[in-house]
KEDOTI-762264 format. One line per 2 residues: number of its first residue (from 1); their letters; for each residue x, y, z of N, C-alpha, C. Coordinates in Angstrom, 1 decimal, decimal comma. Layout:
BEGIN
NUM) A) X/Y/Z/X/Y/Z/X/Y/Z; ... $
END
This chain:
BEGIN
1) QV) -18,1/-7,9/-6,7/-17,7/-6,9/-6,6/-16,5/-6,5/-5,6; -14,9/-5,8/-6,2/-14,2/-6,3/-5,1/-14,0/-4,3/-5,1 $
3) QL) -13,5/-4,4/-3,4/-13,2/-3,2/-3,3/-12,2/-2,5/-2,0; -11,2/-2,0/-2,2/-10,3/-1,8/-1,7/-10,0/0,1/-1,4 $
5) VE) -10,0/0,1/-0,1/-10,6/1,9/0,6/-9,0/2,1/1,6; -8,6/3,1/1,1/-7,0/3,5/1,8/-7,8/4,3/3,0 $
7) SG) -6,7/5,0/3,8/-7,7/5,5/5,2/-5,6/5,6/5,7; -6,4/7,3/6,2/-5,1/7,4/6,8/-4,2/8,5/7,0 $
9) GG) -5,0/8,9/5,3/-3,7/9,9/5,2/-3,4/11,3/5,6; -2,6/12,2/5,5/-3,2/13,0/5,9/-1,3/14,3/5,9 $
11) EV) -1,8/14,9/6,1/-0,4/15,9/6,2/0,6/16,4/7,2; 1,9/16,0/7,1/2,7/15,5/8,2/4,2/16,4/8,6 $
13) QA) 4,9/17,2/9,1/6,0/17,6/9,3/7,3/16,6/8,7; 8,3/16,5/7,7/9,5/16,1/7,7/9,8/15,4/9,5 $
15) GG) 9,6/13,7/9,8/10,5/13,5/10,7/9,2/12,6/11,2; 7,8/12,8/10,7/6,6/12,5/11,5/6,4/11,5/11,3 $
17) SL) 4,8/10,5/11,6/4,8/9,6/11,2/3,8/9,6/10,8; 2,9/8,4/10,1/1,7/7,7/9,9/1,4/6,3/9,7 $
19) RL) -0,3/6,1/9,7/0,3/4,8/9,7/-1,6/4,7/8,4; -1,3/3,8/7,4/-1,9/3,9/6,2/-2,9/2,6/6,7 $
21) SC) -3,9/2,6/6,1/-5,0/1,3/6,5/-5,2/0,9/5,1; -6,1/0,0/4,6/-6,5/-0,4/3,8/-7,4/-1,8/3,5 $
23) AV) -8,7/-2,0/3,8/-9,4/-2,9/3,9/-10,0/-3,4/2,8; -9,9/-4,9/2,2/-10,5/-4,9/0,7/-11,7/-5,8/1,4 $
25) SG) -12,5/-6,0/0,8/-13,7/-6,2/0,3/-14,4/-6,6/-1,1; -15,4/-7,6/-0,5/-15,2/-8,7/-2,6/-15,1/-10,1/-2,8 $
27) NI) -15,8/-10,1/-3,2/-15,4/-11,8/-3,6/-14,0/-11,6/-5,4; -12,7/-12,0/-4,4/-11,7/-12,5/-4,4/-11,4/-13,4/-5,2 $
29) FS) -10,2/-14,3/-5,8/-9,6/-15,7/-5,8/-8,2/-15,9/-4,5; -7,8/-14,9/-4,2/-6,8/-15,1/-3,5/-6,2/-13,7/-3,3 $
31) TN) -6,3/-13,6/-1,8/-5,6/-12,2/-1,1/-4,0/-12,3/-0,9; -3,2/-13,5/-1,4/-1,8/-13,2/-1,0/-1,0/-12,6/-1,1 $
33) LM) -1,3/-12,0/-2,6/-0,3/-10,9/-2,5/-1,1/-8,9/-2,2; -0,7/-8,3/-1,3/-1,2/-7,2/-1,3/-0,1/-6,0/-1,0 $
35) GW) -0,4/-4,5/-1,4/1,8/-4,1/-1,6/0,6/-2,4/-1,7; 1,4/-1,6/-1,5/1,5/0,4/-1,4/2,3/0,7/-2,7 $
37) YR) 1,6/1,3/-3,3/2,2/2,2/-4,2/2,0/3,5/-4,3; 2,8/4,6/-4,9/2,1/6,1/-4,5/3,2/6,7/-6,1 $
39) QA) 2,2/7,8/-6,2/2,5/8,8/-7,3/2,6/9,4/-6,6; 3,7/10,7/-7,1/3,5/11,7/-7,6/3,7/12,7/-8,9 $
41) PG) 3,0/13,9/-8,3/2,8/14,4/-9,4/4,2/14,8/-10,7; 3,4/14,2/-12,1/5,3/14,2/-12,6/5,4/12,8/-12,9 $
43) NQ) 5,1/12,2/-12,0/5,9/10,8/-11,4/4,7/9,3/-12,4; 5,3/8,3/-12,0/4,9/7,5/-12,7/5,1/6,7/-11,3 $
45) RE) 3,6/5,8/-11,3/3,5/5,2/-10,0/4,8/4,1/-9,7; 5,1/3,9/-8,3/5,6/3,0/-7,9/5,4/2,2/-7,2 $
47) LV) 6,4/1,2/-7,0/6,0/0,0/-5,8/7,0/0,8/-4,2; 6,1/0,8/-3,7/6,7/1,4/-2,2/6,9/-0,1/-1,5 $
49) AT) 5,9/-1,0/-1,0/6,2/-2,0/-0,6/4,8/-2,9/-0,2; 5,0/-4,2/-0,3/3,9/-5,6/-0,5/4,4/-6,4/0,0 $
51) IA) 3,4/-7,4/0,8/3,8/-8,7/1,3/2,5/-9,6/0,9; 3,4/-11,1/1,1/2,4/-11,8/0,6/1,8/-12,6/2,2 $
53) SG) 1,0/-13,8/2,0/-0,1/-14,1/2,7/0,2/-14,7/4,2; 2,0/-14,8/3,9/2,4/-15,7/5,1/3,4/-14,8/5,5 $
55) GS) 3,4/-13,4/5,1/4,3/-12,6/5,6/5,6/-12,0/5,2; 5,7/-12,3/4,3/7,0/-12,1/3,0/7,1/-10,5/2,6 $
57) TN) 7,6/-9,9/3,2/7,6/-8,2/2,7/9,1/-7,9/1,3; 8,3/-6,8/1,0/9,3/-6,2/-0,3/9,1/-5,0/-0,3 $
59) YA) 10,7/-4,5/-0,4/10,6/-2,5/0,0/10,8/-1,8/-1,4; 10,3/-1,1/-1,4/12,0/-0,1/-2,6/12,7/0,3/-1,1 $
61) DS) 13,8/0,4/-1,8/15,0/1,1/-1,6/15,4/2,3/-0,9; 14,4/2,9/-1,1/13,9/4,7/-0,8/13,4/4,4/0,6 $
63) VK) 12,8/3,4/0,2/11,4/3,2/2,3/11,7/2,3/3,1; 12,9/1,6/2,7/13,4/0,0/3,7/14,0/1,0/4,7 $
65) GR) 13,4/0,6/6,1/14,3/0,8/6,7/13,3/2,2/8,0; 12,3/2,7/6,7/11,4/3,7/7,4/10,0/3,0/7,7 $
67) FT) 9,7/2,8/6,5/8,4/1,4/6,2/8,2/0,0/7,2; 7,2/0,3/7,2/6,4/-1,0/7,7/5,3/-1,6/7,2 $
69) IS) 5,7/-2,8/6,2/3,9/-3,3/5,9/3,7/-4,3/6,6; 1,9/-4,8/6,8/1,8/-5,4/8,0/0,4/-5,5/7,4 $
71) RD) 0,2/-7,2/7,5/-1,5/-7,4/7,3/-2,0/-8,4/8,5; -3,4/-7,9/8,4/-4,1/-9,1/9,1/-5,1/-9,2/8,2 $
73) NA) -4,8/-10,8/7,9/-5,1/-11,8/7,3/-7,1/-11,6/7,4; -7,2/-11,9/8,5/-8,5/-12,6/9,3/-9,8/-11,4/8,2 $
75) KN) -9,1/-10,1/8,5/-9,9/-8,9/8,0/-9,5/-8,6/6,7; -8,5/-9,0/6,0/-8,6/-8,6/4,6/-7,9/-7,0/4,6 $
77) TV) -7,7/-6,7/5,4/-6,5/-5,0/5,6/-5,0/-5,5/5,3; -5,0/-4,4/4,6/-3,6/-4,4/5,2/-2,8/-3,1/5,7 $
79) YL) -1,4/-2,9/6,2/-1,4/-1,3/7,0/0,6/-1,2/6,4; 0,2/0,5/6,5/1,9/1,0/5,9/2,2/2,0/7,3 $
81) QM) 3,2/1,7/8,0/3,2/2,1/9,3/4,6/3,0/8,6; 4,3/4,0/8,8/5,4/5,0/8,0/6,0/6,0/8,4 $
83) NS) 7,4/5,6/9,2/8,1/7,3/10,5/9,5/7,6/9,4; 9,5/8,4/9,8/11,2/9,2/9,4/10,6/9,7/8,3 $
85) LK) 9,1/10,1/8,0/8,9/10,8/6,7/9,5/12,3/6,2; 9,9/12,0/4,6/10,9/12,9/4,0/9,3/13,7/3,4 $
87) PE) 10,0/15,0/2,4/9,1/15,8/2,1/8,7/14,8/0,5; 10,1/13,6/-0,1/10,3/13,3/-1,0/9,3/12,1/-0,8 $
89) DT) 9,0/12,1/0,5/7,6/10,7/-0,3/6,1/11,2/0,2; 6,5/12,8/-0,5/4,4/13,0/-0,8/4,1/13,1/-1,7 $
91) AV) 2,7/12,5/-2,2/2,6/11,4/-2,9/1,2/10,9/-2,4; 0,2/10,3/-3,8/-1,1/9,8/-3,1/-0,7/8,7/-3,6 $
93) YY) -1,4/7,9/-1,8/-0,6/6,2/-2,0/-2,1/5,5/-2,4; -1,4/4,8/-3,1/-2,9/3,4/-2,9/-2,5/1,5/-2,7 $
95) CN) -3,2/1,6/-2,5/-3,2/0,4/-2,2/-3,6/-0,6/-3,8; -2,9/-2,1/-3,1/-3,5/-2,9/-4,6/-2,8/-4,6/-4,2 $
97) LE) -4,2/-4,9/-4,0/-4,5/-6,1/-4,2/-4,2/-7,1/-5,5; -3,4/-8,0/-5,5/-2,8/-9,1/-6,5/-3,8/-10,0/-7,2 $
99) DR) -4,8/-10,3/-7,5/-5,4/-11,9/-7,7/-4,3/-12,6/-8,5; -4,4/-13,3/-8,6/-4,6/-14,4/-10,0/-5,7/-15,4/-10,1 $
101) VG) -6,1/-15,4/-11,1/-7,9/-16,1/-11,6/-7,1/-17,0/-12,9; -8,2/-17,5/-12,5/-8,2/-18,3/-13,9/-7,0/-20,1/-13,3 $
103) PF) -7,1/-21,2/-14,6/-6,3/-22,6/-13,8/-4,8/-21,7/-14,3; -4,1/-20,6/-15,4/-3,2/-20,2/-15,3/-2,6/-19,2/-14,0 $
105) RN) -3,4/-18,8/-13,4/-3,3/-17,8/-12,6/-3,1/-16,7/-13,2; -3,2/-16,4/-13,4/-3,3/-14,7/-14,2/-3,5/-13,5/-13,0 $
107) KV) -2,8/-12,9/-13,9/-2,6/-11,6/-12,5/-3,8/-10,5/-12,9; -4,4/-10,5/-11,8/-5,3/-9,3/-12,0/-5,3/-8,4/-10,5 $
109) NY) -4,5/-7,1/-11,1/-4,6/-6,2/-9,6/-6,2/-5,0/-9,7; -6,4/-5,2/-8,2/-6,7/-4,7/-7,9/-6,2/-3,1/-7,3 $
111) WG) -7,3/-1,7/-7,7/-6,6/-0,7/-7,0/-7,6/-0,1/-6,2; -7,2/1,0/-5,3/-8,1/1,4/-4,6/-7,9/2,6/-5,1 $
113) KG) -8,6/3,9/-4,5/-8,5/5,8/-5,2/-7,8/6,2/-4,5; -7,2/5,9/-3,6/-5,3/6,6/-2,6/-6,3/7,6/-1,9 $
115) TL) -4,8/7,8/-1,4/-4,9/8,5/-0,3/-3,9/9,6/-0,4; -4,2/11,0/0,1/-2,8/11,5/-0,1/-1,8/11,9/1,0 $
117) VT) -0,9/11,8/0,6/0,4/11,5/2,0/1,1/13,0/1,9; 1,0/14,2/2,5/1,9/15,9/2,5/3,1/15,8/3,6 $
119) VS) 4,5/15,4/3,1/5,4/15,7/4,6/5,3/16,6/3,3; 5,9/17,6/4,6/6,2/19,2/4,7/7,5/19,4/5,4 $
121) S) 7,8/20,4/4,9/9,7/20,1/5,7/10,1/21,9/5,7 $
END
């Protein structure tokens, strides 16, 4: 059983900061790629940032320069430091683990339940 548990969401004024955490537990084959996605009401879930086990990162253009993703491999935990928050960042943020299973390394995605981030203007 794999579990991803997010924490750190909340309400903040525009220009403020929040730090999200996601702890992964259970039997998984690989924790190479972890990341954060978000979904605002009426919108599709979109990628925010990803990070590989070696530290390589990828960011959505909308958050680049403001958000920083990091991870602690020993703890199987991924973080998202969000600075200079904007009302447009308001969404439910979901932690994601992309596992690769089997001889062909098929992708299997695990998701957390989400944590709400609300940015007021």
